[in-house]
C-alpha positions, 0 to 999 in steps of 0.5 A: 506223103513221105518218100518212104510211104511212096516207095512202099506204095510203088513196091506194093503195086509192082508186087501185085502186078508181078503176082497177077502175071505169075498167076496168069502164066501158071493158069495158061501153062496148066491149061486152065485158060482156053483161048477159045472153044473150037467147036467140032474139034477134039484131040482123041489121043497123042503119042510122043515120038521125041522131044518136040515130035508127036503123033495125034489123032484128031476128030473133026466133025465127020472124020478122024485125022492122024497128024504128025506134029513137029516144032516147025509143021503139022502134017496130015498123015492119014484120014480115018472114017468117023468111029462110034466110041462103043465100037472104037475100042475106047475105054471110058477114060478115052484110052485105046483098049490096046494100050495098057493105061499108065498107073496114076502118079499117086499109086506110082509114088506110093509103090516107089516109097514102099520099095525104099 
């Protein structure tokens, strides 16, 4: 093998490995890869309070937990009894009935473009 062929082979291998790592990073960041299914644990909803702080309602087997999440810790704020989705005021999309659902991105973009 000539030096040019070896160099081309090495560059190709480095490109393929970089492409695989980039795809894995994108899949992990987008949520397509799950590290493991936690049975009995479900995030019902969350509300961002700041750059790295938010409140979340988590359903764990027979209780709902209201937790505060910061960059350094997770704190239990309140424990709620389990709720039936029909009586909890949830819409079919899982959004609380009191909250007004946000418009979808495509609709918001179309509305913004029509305004220009």
